[in-house]
C-alpha positions as CSV (number, residue, x, y, z in Angstrom):
1,M,0.0,0.0,0.0
2,N,1.3,3.5,-0.9
3,I,1.1,6.0,1.9
4,Y,1.6,9.8,1.7
5,V,3.1,11.7,4.6
6,Y,2.7,15.4,4.6
7,N,4.3,18.2,6.8
8,I,7.3,16.2,7.7
9,P,10.2,18.1,9.4
10,I,12.6,19.5,6.7
11,H,15.6,17.7,8.3
12,L,14.0,14.3,8.6
13,S,15.9,11.6,6.8
14,N,14.6,8.5,4.8
15,K,16.2,6.3,7.5
16,E,14.4,8.0,10.3
17,L,11.1,7.8,8.5
18,E,11.6,4.2,7.6
19,S,12.3,3.5,11.2
20,L,9.2,5.2,12.3
21,F,6.9,3.2,9.9
22,S,8.8,-0.1,10.4
23,S,7.4,-0.1,14.0
24,Y,4.2,-1.2,12.4
25,G,5.4,-3.6,9.8
26,E,7.5,-4.2,6.7
27,V,8.6,-1.1,4.7
28,L,9.6,-1.7,1.1
29,S,10.5,1.9,0.3
30,V,10.6,5.5,1.6
31,E,11.2,8.6,-0.6
32,I,11.2,12.1,0.6
33,E,10.4,14.6,-2.2
34,K,13.2,17.2,-2.7
35,N,13.6,20.4,-4.6
36,K,15.5,19.6,-7.7
37,E,17.6,22.8,-7.6
38,T,18.4,23.0,-3.8
39,S,18.0,19.3,-2.8
40,L,16.0,20.6,0.2
41,S,13.0,18.5,1.5
42,L,9.6,19.6,0.2
43,C,8.2,18.1,3.5
44,I,6.3,15.4,1.6
45,A,7.2,11.7,1.6
46,Y,6.0,8.5,0.1
47,V,6.2,5.2,2.0
48,H,5.3,1.8,0.6
49,M,4.2,-1.0,2.9
50,P,3.3,-4.3,1.2
51,I,0.9,-5.7,3.9
52,E,-2.3,-3.6,4.0
53,T,-3.2,-4.4,7.6
54,Q,0.2,-3.1,8.7
55,A,-0.1,-0.1,6.6
56,Q,-3.5,0.7,8.0
57,R,-2.2,0.4,11.6
58,A,0.6,2.8,10.7
59,I,-1.7,5.3,9.2
60,V,-4.0,5.2,12.2
61,A,-1.2,5.5,14.7
62,L,0.9,8.1,13.0
63,N,-1.6,10.5,11.5
64,G,-1.6,13.7,13.5
65,M,1.5,12.7,15.4
66,E,3.8,15.5,16.4
67,L,7.3,14.9,15.0
68,Y,10.1,17.4,15.9
69,G,7.4,20.0,16.5
70,R,5.4,19.4,13.4
71,K,2.0,17.6,13.1
72,I,2.4,15.1,10.4
73,I,-0.5,14.0,8.1
74,V,-0.5,10.3,7.1
75,Q,-2.9,9.1,4.4
76,Q,-3.4,6.2,2.1
77,E,-2.9,6.9,-1.6
78,G,-6.1,8.1,-3.0
79,G,-7.3,9.2,0.5
80,S,-8.9,12.5,1.3
81,N,-7.4,15.7,-0.1
82,Y,-4.5,17.0,2.1
83,L,-5.9,20.5,2.1
84,Q,-9.1,19.3,3.7
85,T,-7.2,18.2,6.8
86,F,-6.7,21.8,7.7
87,T,-10.3,23.0,7.2
């Protein structure tokens, strides 16, 4: 299952994010989006977990979690619109 993670801290690494999600199950890949010119994080990441029940547990547990002072938004691919979470 593909998971979108929004509002991650700018300095968070792929390894840290993988460690966070692997507490809930197997993680196949983690990719933090970066600005192509500056290589700085765009504060959005994609996590792929192959087992749906594990992915769902991670989403429920981590959505809204405060991480280094930022409240992260964790959603299944095709989930509700990111902007709607702030309204």
